[in-house]
N, C-alpha and C positions, 0 to 999 in steps of 0.2 A: 834447520839453521840456514842451509844454503838457499832454501826457498825464500826465507826472510830477507837474506842479503840481496837476492835478485829483485825482489819486490821493492826494497829500499832504493836500489840503483835506478830502477825504472821510474820511481817517484821523483828522484833527484833530476833525472834526465828530462822528464816531462816538465818539472818546475823550471828547469833551466831554459828549455825552449819557450815556455810561456813567458818567462821573465824577459828573454831577449826580444820576443815579439812585442811585449808591452813597452819595453824601453825604446824600441824603434819607433813605435807609434808616438810615444811621448817626445822623442827626439825630433820628429817631423813637426809636431805642434810647437816645440820650443824654437825651432828654426823660423817658423812663421812669425812667432812673437819677437824674436831677437833681431831679425833683419831690419824691420822698420825702426825698432827701438835703438839698435846700434847706430844707425844712420842719424836718428834724431838726437841721441845723446852726444854723439860726436859734434853735431852742429851746436848743441848747447855749450860744449867745452871749447868751441872755437876751432875745431879741427876738421879737416877734410873727412868725408864719410868713411873711407876705408879704415881709419884708425879705430872707429867704433866697432867695426867688424873684426879687426885684428884682436881687439880686447875681448870680444865675444868668443873668439876661438881659443887663444892661448891661455888667457887668465881663467876662463871658465873651466877648461880641462885640468889645469894644474891645481886649482883650488878644489876640484872634485876628487882628485887623486889623493891629496894630502889632508883634506878636511875630514871631519867625522860624519857629516850629514850625507845621506844617500840622495836627498832630493833638492838641496839648496843649489841654485844656479847662480854663479858669480859672473861678473862682467861689468860693462858700463852701467852706471845708475844715474838717475836724474840729479840727486842731491850732490854726489861727488863731482859730477860734470860741471855744475854751476860753480862750485867752490874752486875747482881747478881753473876754470875760465877766469874768474875774478882774480885769483892769485897770479896766474901767469901773465894775464893781459897788463897788469900793473908793472911788470918787470921787463917784458920782451919788447915793448914798443911796437913798431910797425913791421919788424923783421919776422917773416914766416919761419925761417930756419932757426932763429933764436927761440921763437915760440915753441917749436917742436922739440928742440934740444932741452929746454927747461922743463917741458912737460914730461919727457921720458926720464929725466933726472929726478923729477918730483915723484914719479911712480917708484923708482928705485928706493928713494928715501922713505917713502910711505911703507913699502914692504920691509925695509930694514928695521924701522921702528916696530912694526908688527912682529917681526922675528925676535926682537929684543923682548917684547911682551911675552912671547912664547918661552924663550929661554929662561926668563926670570919668573915664569909662571904667574903672570899678572892677570890671568883670565878672570879671577875673582873680582878684580877691580871694576869690571863692567857692571857688576851688581850695584855699585855705588853711584852710578850715573842714572839718575831717575828717568822714568818714562816720560815725564812732563818736559824734561830738557830735550829729549829726542823728538818728541812731538812738536815742540816749539821750533826747533831747528828745521824739521821737515816742512812744517807749515810756512816758515819764512822762506825756505829754499823754493817752495812751490810758487810763491808770489814772485820771487826774483826770476825764476825760470820763465814764467808767463810774461813778465815785463821785458825780459831780454829778447823775446821773439816778436814783440809788437812791430818793430821796424821791418822785419821780414814779412810779417802778416800784411802790413799796409803798403808794402812795396817801396819802403824808404831805403835808399842806398847809403853806403858809407857810414854805417853805425859805428860810433866811437865810444859809446857809454859803457861803463862797467859797474855801475852801482844803481840802487833803486831810484834815488833822486835823479841820477843821470838819465835813466831810461824814461822817467816821467817827463823831464825837460825836453828830451829828444823828440818825443811824440808831440808835445804841445807846440814846440817851436817849428815843427815841420808838418803841421796839419794841412797846410796848403799844398804840400807835395805828395799827399796820399794818392796812390795809384788805385783806381777803382777796379781795374781788371784783377790785380793781385788780391785785393780785398774780397772780391766776389769768389775767387777760387778758394781762398782761405775759409770763407764762411761756408761754402758748400762742403768742404772737408770736415769742419767742426760739426755742422748739423748732421752730416751723414754718420759720423762717428757716434754722436749721441743717439740717433735713431736706431742704428744697428745694435748698439750696446743695450738699449732699452727693450727692443722688440725681437731681435734675432740673436739671442745669447749664444747660440752654437756657432755663429759666424765670427771669425777673428776681426773685430770691429776696426782695429787700428789699420791693419793691412788693407782691408776692404775700403775703408774711407779714403785712404791714400790713392787707391786705384780709381775710385769715383772722382776724387778731386783732380787727378792727373788727366783723366779722360775728358772731364768737363772743361779743363783749361785748354786742351788741344782742340776741342770741338768749338767752344765759344770764342776763344781768343787766339785762334791759330795765326791770325795775321798780326797780332800784337807782339812787339819785341820788348814790351815793358816787363813782362813776367819772366823773371830769371829762373834758370834751371840749376839743379844740383849737378856738380861736375861728375863725370864718369869715373868709375873705379879703375885703378891701374890693373892691367892684366898680369899680375904677379903677386906672389906672397912676399911678406917682409923678409929681409935678410937679417942675419945676426949682426947687430951693431952695438958697440959699447957706448953707453951714454957719456956725455962730456962731464967728467968729474972735476970741474973747476972749483977750487976752494971757495972763491967768492960766491959762486952760484949755490954751493951747498949751504953756506952761512945764510944767504938770503932766503932759501927755501925751507930751512930746517924747522922753523916755528910752524909754518903752514903744513909741512909734511907731518908733524906730530899731531896737529888737530885733525887732519884728514885720516891719519892712521887710527886715531881714537874713534872718529865717526864711522869709518869703514868697519872697524872691529865690532862696534856696537850694532851696526846694521846687520852684519853677518851673523853674529851670535843670536841676536833677537829673532831673525828670520829662521835660523836653524832650530831654535827652541820652539817657535810657534808651530812650525810644521811637525816637529817631533811629538807635540801634543796629539796631533791627529794620527801620525804614523806609528806612535808608541816606540819610537827609536830612542836610544840613549845617546845624548849629545855631550861631547867633551869640549867645553868652551875654549880651553887652552889649545886643543888640537885645531880648532877653527882659526885661531891666530896663526898657527903654522901654515895652514892652507892659504889664508889670505896673504900672509907675508911672502911666501914663495911665489904665489901667482903675480904679485906686484914686482918683486925683485926680478924674477926670470922674464916676466912680460916686458919689463923696461928694455931688455936686450932685443925684443922683437917688435918695437914700436907700439907698445900698449900703454895706455894712460891709466891712472889709478882706478882700481875697480873694487867692487864689494858684492855682497849678495843682493839679488834683485827680488823684491816682494812679488812683483807680477809674474816673472818667469819661474820663480821657485814654486809659487802656488799653482801655476799652470802645469808645471812638471809633475807635481804630485797628483793634481786632479786628472791629468791625462793617463794616470795609471803606472807611472814609472816605478820600477822595482829596485833599481840600483843607479849608480852614477854613470852607467854605460849610456843612458839616455842623453846625458850632457855631451858625451863623445860623439854620438850620432848627430846631435844638433850642430856641433862644431864642424863636423865633416860636411854637412849640407851647406853651411855658410861658406866653407872653403870652396865647394864646387861652384857656388854663385860667383865668387871672386874670380875663379879661373875661367869659367865658361860663359858668364853673363855679366861682364864688367860694365857694359854700357847701359844696363837696365836703370841705374840710378840717374842717368842723364835725362831720363823721361819724367823725372819727378820735379815738379815746379817747387821753388823755394817756399812760396806761400802755403803749399800743401803740407810741406814738412813743418812749417811754423804752426799751422792749424792743428796738426797732430800733436805737436809739443804742448800747445795750449790745453788740449784734452788731457794729456799726461799730467800736466801741472794741476788741472782741476781735480783729477783723481787722487793726486798726491796730497792735496789740501783736504784733510778730513774734518768736515764741518762739525760732525758729532763729537769728535775728540776735542776740537777747539772749545766747543760749548762746555763740555764736561770739565776741561782743565780750568777754564775761566771761572766756573761756578764752584770749583773745589776750594778747600781751605787755603789760606795764603801760603802755607808751606809748599803747596803744589802749584797754585795759580801764579804766584809771583815769579818763580824760576821759569815757568812756561812763557810768561809775558816778556821777561827780560831776554830770554833766548830768541823769541819771535821778533821783537823789535830790534834786538842787537843784530840779528841776521840781516835786517833791512837797512840799518843805519850805520853799522861799523863794519870793518873788514871781516869777511866771513870766518877766517881762521881764528879770530878772537871771539866770535859770537858763541862758539861751542864752549870756550873757556869760561865766558861770562855765565853761561847757563850752569855749567858744572859747579863753579864757585858759589853762585847764589843758592843752588840746591844744597850743597854741603853746609853753607852757612845756616840755612833754615833748619837743616837736619840737626846740626850741632846745637842750635838754639833750642830746639824741641827736646833733645836728649839732656840738655843742661838743666832742665826743669823736671825732675822726677815727679811723677804724679802721686800726690798724697791724698788718699780718699778716706774720709771719716766713715767708719762702719760700726755696726752693732748687731747683736743677735736678733734674728727674726723668728717668731714662734710660728711653726707650720701646723697644718691640720693634724698631723700625727703626733703633735705635742713635742716634736724635736725642734731644735734651734739651729739655724744656719746664719753665718756671718754675711750680712748684706749691706749695700750702700745706704747710708742714713738718709741722704737727700732724695734719692730716687724712690725709696719705699716709705718715706716719711716715718722713720722709726724713732721711738723715744731713746734717750741716752741716759747713761748713769751720770749723776751729778759729780761723782768723784773720779771715775775712770774714763779716760779718753782712749778709744781704740782707732787706729788708722792703718790702712794698708798702703805699703810703699811699692810702686811699680816703676821700673826703670833701672838704669845703671847708676851706682853711687861712685862717681869718679871726680877727678879734680875740677872739671867744668861744672859739675852739679853741686859742689860743696856749699857755696853761698846760698843757692836756692833751697837746698835741704835745710840748712840752719834756719833760714827765714820761715820755712813751712813748719818746722818743729816748734819754734817759738810762738808762732801764731796758734798752733793747736792748744798750747797751754795758757794762752793769753786770757781765756775765759775763767781762769781760777782753778782748773783741774790740777791735781798734784800727782796723780798716777797716770802713766802712759804705757800703752801696749802697742808696739810697732810690729806689724805682720810683714815679714820679708819674703813671702811666697813669690812675689813678682820681681824679685831682684836676682839678676843673673851674674853680676860682676861688681866687685868692690875693690877699687884700686887703693894704693897706699894713702893718697890724699883723702879719699872717702873714709878709710879706716880711722885716720887722725880726727876727721870731723865727727864721727860717731863717738869716739872716746871723749872728745871735748864736750859734746852735748850730754852724754851720760853723766860726766862729772858736774856739769852745770846744773842739771836737774837734781842731782843728789845734793849739791850745795844749797839749793833752794828748798830742801826738805821734801823733795818728791821722790818717786820711784819709777823706774822705767824697765820694762821687759821687752826682749826681742823674741819673736816666735817664728816657727816655720822657715828657718834659714836653710837653704838647700845645702846638702852635704858637699857638693862640688865647690860651692862658694866658700863654705867654711874651711875646706881643705886648702884653699888658696890664700887664706888670710896670713899676713906676715907681721902685722903690728903686735908685739908681745903684750902691750897694755890692753889692747882690745881682746886678745885671746884670753888673757887672765880675767878680764872683766866678764866675758861671756861664761867662762868656766866657774866664776864665783856666783852664778845664779841669775845673771841677766838674761841668758839665752834659755828659752823653754822649747821643748820639742814640738809642742802644738799650741795653737791659740787657746784651746780648751784648758790646757794645763796652765797657761799664762793667766787666763781669767780666774781660774780656781785659786791660784797663789796670790793674785792681786786683790781679790775680794777680801782675803784674810787681813790685808793691810789697811782696809778702809775702816775708820772708826765706826763702832756700832751705832753711835748717835746719828751719824749721817745716814746709815741704812734705815734706821727707825723713822726718820723724817721723809724718806723717799717712798713715793707711791708707784714708781715705774716698774720696779722689780724686773729689771732688764735681764738679769742672769739667773740661770737655774740655781746657782750657788747663793743667791741673795737670801738673807735671813727671812723667815716667814713672819 
């Protein structure tokens, strides 16, 4: 027994050491990824570079501690950065202090909404926001991110635009002011990133391309003062500072904060779940809301702007062999060391180099294959995608996500409001048994007296009129007997129950007969309409389709059976 315990202890100790080693390696890789991204995303958000790194430290660590995923890395993201920039730039004007104050208040409000999602256990609501809406928003954000950096890429100063059309006009009206030195530096960065990513996959392409771009700038254009540089980092960490909780500011930011909270929660849960598929880890979506909410609320007191999970860094963390969230702590510590001991490093990075890097990030964010798949999908998927995509480009970003969600829900409700009614009939198999199959698909003969249909979907208030229309169309060909198979029905609300009673009474008044079959026990137990329950108990409900057919055949006049040559049922008179 003691020998077993010693062996178990040794195994745990060895695993622990191996885990720490793997997390340190993954943490170093994560730092290499997040340093250029943090600076780039801060630039997208209209912030000095240090705020992207602050967010990569505080928000990432807090989210990893309180979230459920071992591998998801939170921090600044491209999509949230462009949303924050558009929201705050429209409110802050030219005041840098006002811009920062509103940004940190926005982070607090975003986190507050996410904590409310957690407290009220709204994690399940994420499942109702379709993937096509998220893809549409991400694709639109990628276009906006790229357009927002064109002025920096081409060396155009004093950019004032904050919308898609504004970015386009700004470039067109300033073509004559394009600085060739800046453009060349940006092009070298973009081409370097593409080549490294394509042919040297083991090399961190973003960081390396920035180094190449910076070296080429200092080598080729050392004497040029046209190429602007990113400002140096302050040689200090952020201090604890309470955001400005002005009531007017809270009211102005609340709508945008809610949309950013929703988008950030969707991003985080989606990333956590996608990595969990590979890592076999169990993910609690509601706990991710807690992690994201606390990271944004606490981060707001340390000059962090709204954050969420990062696809790139989370995937890199897992692929680097991370075993636990300790890798995120290691990465944050390395970023912290950069701020403390190498703050002037960012001043060596030309603005066009960073703009070129952001263009590459935007290109990677725009998933062409997903766009094609969504566009070619049925309208229930393609239209919400297109509404969200073009809404992101043409209307305020905080409303674009609402537009996508509403359109997605409208199409979902429209689809569920039309329960599928499929005409079926027995099909004779090689072993002389019969199975119920789709008449149209298998080109099956039907009984001239008995119509059989399978009902799929929920029978609820929104589907009542559609169901009535479908049932009346089924009997429009002169059939008097109807068998409805309820095997595909999971829910019947009170309005649906009333509708079924009305239709049974109508068919009976017209001299017909209707049987229900294969109604699930759990659905039957939840019925509350006494008339429907009595109707079913009086013989309308049959346990199986076979029993319904057997009883219904007995109600068909023998003269009709004698004239029929199809002999669809095994029970048909010979």
